[in-house]
Structures are given as structure tokens and as C-alpha cells.
N, C-alpha and C positions, 0 to 999 in steps of 0.2 A: 708501724708506718701506715699513715692514712693517705693512700694514693689519691683519693677523691679530693681531699683538701689540698694536698701538696701539688697536685697537677692543675689546679685551677688557674695558675698563671698562664698556662697554655691557652686557656680561653681568653683571658684578659688581654693577651697579646693581640688577638684579632677582634676582640669585642670589648667595649668599654665597661667599666664597673657597673653602670646601671643595667646592662644587659646580662650580667653574669648570673643573677638569681634565676632569670628566665631560661638561660641556656643550660643551667646545671643539670636538670633532669634529662634533657636531650643528650648532653655530654656523657652522663652516667650510662644511659641506654646504648648509645652508639659505640662507646668505647668499651663497654662490658667491664667497667672498672671494679665492680664488686667481685666478679669471678677472679680477676687479676689480683685483687687484694688478698683473697683467700690463698691463691697460689704463692704470693710473695711471703705471706705470714708463715708458711711451712718452711721457708728457707731464709728467714730474715737474720738468722744467726750466722750465716755464711757470707763470704765476700770473695771477690776476684774469680779466678777460674773455677774454684770449687762451687761457687754460687751458680755459675753458668752451667756447670756439669749437672747439678741437681735439678736446675730448672728444665734443662733439655730432657732429662730422664723423666721428670714428672709429666711433661707434655708428650712423652714417647716420641720425641723427634730424634731421628737418626741422622748423623752427619757422616757422609761418605767422602773419602778422599784417597788418593793414591800415595802410599808411603814413599814411593820413589820420588813423587813430585814434592812431598814435604821436605825432602833433602835438598831441594832447590832454595829453601829459605836460608839466607846467609846466617851462619852461626855466630858471627861477630861483626862489629861495625854497623854503621847506620844504613838504613834503607827506608824507602817509602813504599808501602803496599797500596796499590790503587785497585779498586773493585767496583763492579756494577752494584746497583742498589735496588734489587727487585722487590723486597718485602718490607723493609723498614727496620724495626728494632731487632728482628731475628738476624739480619745481615751482620750487624755489629757484634752480636753475641757469638755467632758462628766464626766470624773472622778472628775475634779475640781468642776464642776457645782453641782453634786449630793452630794459629801462629804462635800463641804463647806457649805451646808445647815445646817449641824450639827456642823461643825468646821470651822468657817469663816477664821481661820488662816492657814488652810490646804495648803501645798505647794507640787507641783508636780515636779519631776526631769524630765528635757527635754534636748534633744539634742541641744547643743549650735548653731548648724548650722541652726536650725529652728527659732532662736531668732528673726530675722527680720520679720517673719510671725506672731509672737506672742507678738508684741511690746506693746499691750494694757494690758498685764498681768505681769508687772515687779515685783509685790509683790507676785505673786502666783507661780513663776517658780524658780527653782534652776537649772542652766544651767551647763551641763557637756559635755565632749567630749566622743564619743564612740570609738575613734581610739586608738589602742594599743600604738602607739608612744607617746600618751599624758598621759600615765599612771602616770608619775611623777606629771604632772600638776593636774591630777584628785585627787591626794592624798589630796591636800588642799580642794578640793570640798567635799570629803568624810568627812573631819574634820568639814567643815561647816554644813553638814547634821547632824552630831553627835551633833553639838551645837544646831541646831534646836530641835532635839529630847531631849537633856538634859534640854531644856527650855520648854518642853511639847508642842512643835509645831509638829503636825503629818506630815508625809511625804509620798508621793505616788511615787511608782517606777514602771517602766516597765522593769523588770529584763532581758528581752531578749535583750534590747539595740537597737533593730531595728524592723521594722514592719514585721509581718508574711508574708511569701511569699513562693511560690513553688520553691524548689531547682531543680526540673526537671519537664517536662511536665507530667500532669496527677497525680502528687504527691499531697497529701492534703496540704492545707494552714495551716501552723503551725508556732508558735514561734520557733526560734532557741533555742539551749540549753541556759539556763539562765547564765548570766555573773557571774563569781565567785566573782567579786567585790561586788555584791549585798549580797552574802553570808557573806562576811567579814564585811560589814556594819551591817547586822543583828546580827552577833555574837558579835560585839563590842557594839551595842546599847542595846541589851537584853531588848527589849520592845515587846509588843504583835504585832502579824502580822495579818493584816486583808486581807483575800483573796477576790478579786473582779474579776468577769468575765464580759466581754463586748462582745456583739454580733457584727456581721458585717464582711464584707470582701471587699477587694478592687477589682477593675476590672481586667479582664483577661489581659488587656493592661499593667497593673502595673507589673504583674509577667513576662509577655513576654519581656517587656523592660528590666527588671532586668536580664533576661537570656542573653541579649545582652551585657549589662554593668550595674553594680550596680549604676553608676552615673545617668543613665536614670530612674532607679527606684526612687532614691532620688528626682530627678527633677519632678517626676510625683506626689509627695505628695500633693502639693497645689490643683491640679486638682482632686485628690481623695477626698478632702474635699467637693469640689463643686458638684461632681457627687453623693453625698449622699442626695441631695435635695429630700425632700418628704419621706425619709425613716424613719424607727423607729429603735432606738437603745435600746436594752434590756440590763439592767445591773442587776447583781445579787451580793449580798453581803453575804459572808460567816460569820461564827462566828470567832471572834478573836482567833488566836492560841497563847496561853500563851508562854512566853519565856521558862518556865520550860518544857512544852510539846515539844517544838522544840529542846531543849537541850537533850531530851531523845532519839531523832532520831540520828543515826550515822552521824557524821559531814559531811562525803562525800555524804550523801543522803538528806541533809536538803533542798537544793534548789529543788531537784527532788520531795521531799515530798510536798513542798509548791506549786510547779507547778501543781502537781496532785490535790491539794486542790482547786486551781483556776479552772482548766479545768473540775473538777467534778461538778462545778456549771453551766456548759453549759446547757442552757435551753433546747437545743435539746435533751439532755439526759433525760429530765424529763418525757417524755411519755414512757409508756410501749410498749410491742409488739403490732404492728398494724396488723389487719387481712388483708389478700390479697384481700378478697372479701367483699363487703358491708355487714354490720351486720344488720339483720332484727330488727325492733323495738321490744322491749319486749312486751309480751302479757299483757293485762290488768289484774290486780290482782283480785282474787276472792273477793266477798264482805266480809266486816268485820262481824264476828260472834256477834250476840247480847249478851250483858252482861248477860241477864237472862239465856241464854243457857249455858254460861260458868259456871255460878253459879250452874245450875242444875247438870252438870257433877261433879263438886267438891262436892256438897252435897251428891251425890250418892256414892262417894268413901268411902272405909273402913277407919276407923280412922288411921290404921297403914300406910296408904299411905302418910300421912303427916310426913315429915322428920324434918322440922324446922318451928317454929312459933315465930315471932318477931314483936310485935305490929301489924301494919296492913299488915305485910308481911307474906306469907306462902309459903313453898316449898313442893311440892308434887312429887311423882314418881308413874307412872301407865303404864298399857299396852294400846295398841291401842284400844282394845275393850271397855275399860273403858272411853275412851275420844272421843265420837262420835262428839262432837262440839269443844272441845279444840284442838284436833290434827289438824283439818283443819285451825283453827286460828293460831296455831303454824306455819304451813306451809306458811300461808299468811305473817306472821310477819318475818319469816326467809327470804323470797324472798324480802320483802320490805326493810329489814335492809341490806341484802347483796348487793342489787342494789345500795344502798346509798354509798357503798365503792368500787364500781366498780366490784363487784362479782355477784353472782346469776345465776340462770338457765335460766332466761328470760321467764319462764313459769308462768302461773297464780298463782301457789303456789309451794313452794319447798318441795315436798314430793316424796319419792321413795320407792322401795321395801324393803329397810332396815327398814323403819319405821314400817313395819308390825310385826316384831319380836323384835325390840329394845324396851327398856323401855324409857319412856319420863319423864325427870325431869324438872319441870318448877316452876318459881317464880310467885306468884299471889299477886297482890295489892288489898287487900280487900276493902280499902277505895275508890279506883278509879274503882274497878270492872273490872280489865284488866290483861292480861298476860303481864309480864314485860320482861321475858327472859327465855331461856330454853337450855338444853342439851339433847342429846339422848345417851343412854348407851347400849352398846352391851355386853352381859355376855359371856365371853370367853368359859367357860366350856360347856354351852348349845349350843353355836354356833359350836364349834368344834365337839361335839357329833352328832348334827343333820345335819350340812352342811359342816363341815370341814373349812379349812382356806378361802375357797371361800365365806363363809358367812360373812366375815368381810368387811366393807366398804373399809378399807385400801387395801384389795386385788385388788380393782378396780384401785388403784393408783400405787401399788408396786407389783412386783413379790417377793414372799417370799419363802425361802428355807425351807425344811421340818425340819431342825434343829431349826427353830423358834417356832415350835409347842408347846413345853413345856411352853414357855413364853406366847404364845397366850392363852393357857388354864388358866393361872393364871392372866389374864388381863381383865379389863373392858375397852372397847373401847368407848371413848368420841368423840362426833362430833356434827356438825351442831349447834354449840353454838352461841347464840346471846343475846344481850340486846337491846331492842328497843331504837330508837334514842333519844327520849325525856328523857330517864333515863341514858344515857351514861355518862353524866358529873358527876353523883353521883357514888362514888366507892362502896357504900353499896350493890346495887343489885348484882354485880358480887361476892362480898364477901359472900352474902347469898346463891347464887348458889353453891359456893364452900363449904360452910358449909353443904349444902344438900348433895353434893357428899361425903364429909367426913363422914356424918352420914350413908349414904348408904354403904360405905366401912366398917364402924364399924359393920353394920348388916350382912355383907358378908365377913368375915375374910378369906375365901378361896381365895380371890383375892388380889394379892400382887402388881400388876402393873396397872397403867393407861396408855393406849396407844391411839393414834388417830392422825388425821391430824391437823396441826396448819397452818393457812393460812397467806400468804403474798400476798396482793392484787396486781392486775396488774396496779393499780394506781402508784405503786412505779416504779421508773425508772429501766431499766435493770442494770445500774451501781449500784444502791442502793441494788438491789436484789443480785447481785454478791458479793458485800461487805459483806452483811449479811450471805450469804451461806458460803463464804470462812472463815469468822470469826467463825461461829457456827461449821463448820466442824473441825476447829482447836482446839476450846476451849470447845465445848459442845456436842461432839459426843462420841461414844463408838465403837472402831474399830472392836471388835469381833461381835457386833450386826450389825454394818453397812455392814459387809461382807455377811450378810444373806438376805439383801434386795436389790432390783434393781428397779429403777423407770421405769414405762412404757413409759414415755416421759421425756427424760433428759432435764433439763434446761441448755442452753448453752449461754454463754456471748460472743458476737461477736462485739468487738469495732471496729470502723473505724480507730482509731489510739490509740496508747498507752499513750496518754497524761494524762489520768486519770486512771492509772493502779490500780486495786483493791489491788494488792500486795503492792504497794507503799503507798496507803492510809492506809493500816493496820499498817504501821510503828508507827503511833500515837495512836493505840488502845491498851489499857492495861486492861480495865475493860468493863463490859457490859454497864456501864453508858457512857463510851467513845464512844461505838458503837451507842448507842441511840442518843447522841449529834451529831455525824457525819451524821447519816441518817436524823436527823431533819434539819441539815444544807443543805444537798444536795437536799432535797425535797422542792419544792415551797409550801409554806403554813406551813412548819415546822413540817411535820408528822415524828415522830421518829419511833422506833420499834413498830409493832402492839401490842396492849395492851395485848392480850391473850398470844402471844409469850413471852412477857416480864414477865408475871405472871408465866408461865410454867418454864421459865429459873430461876426465883427467887426461885422456888420450887426444883431446882436442876435437872430439866428434861434434858434428852439427846435427841438430834435430829440426827437420824441415816440415814437419806436420804432425798432427795428432788425430787418432781415430778411436772411437769407442767400439769395442768388440763384444756384442751381445752373446756371441757364440762361445766366449771364453770368460764367462761370469762378469761381463761388463768391465773387463780390463781396459785401461787406457793405454794405447800403443803409440809410441813416438816413432817416426820414420828417421832412423839414424843413418848418417853418412860419415864415414871416417876415411881419411887419406891414410892408406896403410904403408906408405913408403918408409916412415920412421918407426913403424910398429916393432920390428925385430929388436932394435936397440932399446926402445922403451920397455919391451917385455923382458929383456935381459935384466934391466935395472929392477923391474918389478920382482922378478924371480930372486935376484940377489938380495933384495930388501926383505923378502918374506922367508927366505931359506938361506941365510948367510952361513949356516953351519954345514950345508950340503956342498959337495964338490962341484955342483953346477949341473944343470940339465944337459944331457948329452944328446945332440941331434943325431938321428940315425941316417 
């Protein structure tokens, strides 16, 4: 295969035949075609996925992706994969290589000008022109793509139609606006759309040559494949967007929405805020409290301190003075559990001045002789009487206007909740803790509200946090209460570009489940909404403000307000759902 001769049509497309002999040496030098020729000759006997595999190996290019995300690729039926286009030829090769592992018949749409460079992939490519003057000829190509889809052959698109580049010096490298033809194809096909994000960028030379003339940028594409030698390409796969979900987005915004879904997968967005200074390693935890000491504390409690008893499970509430051994263990377990999700104080135990006068509600596993989880409860009336609003932990996070005082008096403040890691996959422990809270409320009918911080870990990306904040402010807030609180440290989302606009991403959100699915898609590892936040919202809680807490590993805290009057019935339903085989939690 003679790449130099076969790829000359790429030149003649932009320069007439008389100019071709003059441009040929420049083309050979800019594109590094001779080196590419030698590379192809080593693998010319191969085709399809095997050819791509050997090409990537020869270039020592590593492709990284999450096996769990690969399972998002539909194993049957038609779909359209849409991806960003950061590098050029390599993007199509990687997209084909990864998705054909699940769907060997997968086809990628490619610029027909690059066909001579991809001659070993005749069955994997659908060639189209990106030129406006060829729109009529492309109509038949679109019909061919629809035939693929109608025959359950999935198709991959780069809707930008050209490789990402700078439109001016110092501008970010971005896809151009996506081609409306892609939107018309999706509208006609009515199949799921699979968002795919690819890492990478081309050299500065690529963008600079393009500023001189677009032809030089195109001519540089073969060399941009070669200069990726030794690099790693990261690929992320989103969840398929059903045709019905896309149809619910205004027609003029559908491509913008899909583009945002692709760029939201950008792996560089996955990390939360990074500190400017190195973080000191966390202190070693205090030693675990012996089981006999825990039992001694429990045996010394008055019978009325037991709120719920359910087989080997027991829920208690007590003061600090009654828990000389249990409270230090709760502090140790708090810190251990919070560190596991990127939170925590980094001190030996998570205990503070509020623990001195808050009540401590905890779940004890009698069979394993250990503390399973806990909450602390601040009683609003006594706090307001003795300390005023400054006595609430929430006051350390939010400035609260005096008009909030009546609500504070009628509230129990919940906080520092945890379930130890080895019990977190069981829904029953959290249900039992809530059953204990419901029983405590029943014993103290003077309290109407539950308030407290609900945490969003810094492990969530800034984009995910902004999407959650924006959605909750729109659908789960209370304007009159929100006007009475102000965060001490405002959370601000500062994107480098508007490619993954939270406002655009919200176009596809209609329920809390939609939000959970989107966050699970954006976060590597599939972490959806935080469990406690989800539980509070299911109880019809309102989130009236958000504060960034530097003292707790930059955790984002929402100010939660929940009307507790219906909580006992809801908690009974929760307990029945999670433990139908148990005789029911017995209130003491």
C-alpha cells in the first residue's frame, strides 16, 4: 500500500491539480507519511479489530477504560455512539477497538478524505464528506446509516465533523458546534444514544498550522497519530440516552444536550477541589474500645434509654456522661468511616464541643458486640435557651437570621451520622437508626422539625456537585427559608469551558431518579446521589442552602429541613420494606 500516492486526493480536494506537484514534498514532510507507510507495511496483512490492536501495540498506545462502563454498551439492538473528537485518526481507531469488543459489527462514520489512511478497515467504516457542497451526496450516506440502524447495526459518530482545535491563540481546544446532520439522523433513527468521551489533544503545531490554513491542519493528521506513541488514551462510556428522554428535550437543544453529556464524562472533571498546599497525612486513629467496655456502658443505662429492640439489634440514646467508653468509640468510627469516603477531620477521632451537650443515638449489634452506626441529636429548645443559635452545629456552617429562631426551637438537629463500612451494604442498619429517631420524636412531640447538614463528599466532581446543587435548589428548596440562611463559604463552580453546562444537563432531568442516574454516569465507579441525601429527599426534606466546609475535607453540606410529623409512619414502612422477615422493631 502506497500511502503517499493513495492519499494525494486529500491534497487535490483543497488544491487543484497544478498545485499538487508543488505541495507533495510539503505534504510528505508535514504528514510524516513515510514513517506511517513503514508502520502500515508491518500490519498490512491484518484487517478490522486485529489491525487496530497491532497498530496500537506497535505505537505503544495504551487504551484505558472501566470494565463496568463497558457493560453500558447495549449487547443487542441499534444505538448511536456520539463522541468528542480530540485527536483525529486515533479517535476512530480507539472507538472502534473498544466498542467492537461488545458489538463486533460496530461501524464508525469517518471523513472520506481519510479513507486512504484507513484502507485496512473497509467493513468498519461508513465514509461521508464533511463539506457543505456535498450535502446532496451525503443524503444517500445518511440513508445508508439508517439502514445500518434499522438492521440493528450500531453506528459511531463524531458529530463535530472535524478534529478539535483552537480557533485563536490561547483559546481552549474544543469541538466545534455539532453538525445539524447528526441531529437529523438521530431524530430519524429514534434509537438510544451512547455518550463516549475520549482523552487526548493534538500538538501545538496542529493548531498553529490550522491558523495559517485549514489544509495544513488536515495534512498534519497522519503525523498526529504517530506522535501519540507511548501515550495513554482514556475512554469513558456514559449510560445510553433513551430516544424518549432525548425527545423530551427541545429539538433545538438536543445536540447541545448530548454534547454536554459527552463532555461531562471528561475524566479531568472527576476530581474534586485540590488544595493549594500539600495535605498533611491523617493522624493515626485512637485504639478500638474493647467490647467488654461497650457492654458495661450499655448495661449501666436506664431501660428507658433503649428506643428499639429487633433481634440482635438495639438502638439507644444517651448523654455523654452515660457513655464513657461508647462515645470515644463512636468518635473513632466516625473518623474511620468518613475518611473512607474522602471526608473526616484527619484527627485521631471525630469528636468536638457539640458532643458535650448533644444526645447520642446509636445502633448496637448484640451478636457481634459492636457499635454499628450512630447519629447525634441536638435538642432545639434547650440549645436556644442555654446557648442561642450559636449552640447549633449548623451555625458553624451557615449564618442564620433571627427570623429562623422559631423553627430552631421546634427542631432536633441531626448530624455526624454514619454506618460502619462492613454494614453499609445492608439497608437494615440505616432503617433501624431511623426507627430510633422516629421513636425519639414520638417521645418528644414538642419537636416538629428535623434539621441538620447533609454531606456531599469532595470525592464527587465539581460538575456533579453543581448539577446536584442546581437541581435541588430548583426542586427541593423552600424560598422563604432559604432567604434566612447564608453559607459561610459559598460553593462556586468555575468551569474552564461551557462544554458540560449544568443548565444544559438538567434538560434531561425530570425526577430524583433521573438525577441519581446522571450522577452515577458522571462519576467514575458509578457513585450516584449520597445515600443519606437520597433518603432525606424521599422523606420530602427541603435543602435550603449549601456550604463548603474546609475543616471537613471540603465536604459540601446542604442545610436540610424535614417536617417530622409523618416520619414515624414512613419509617415503619421503610423498616417493613427492608426487613419483612423480622417480627418488627419493638419500641421500648
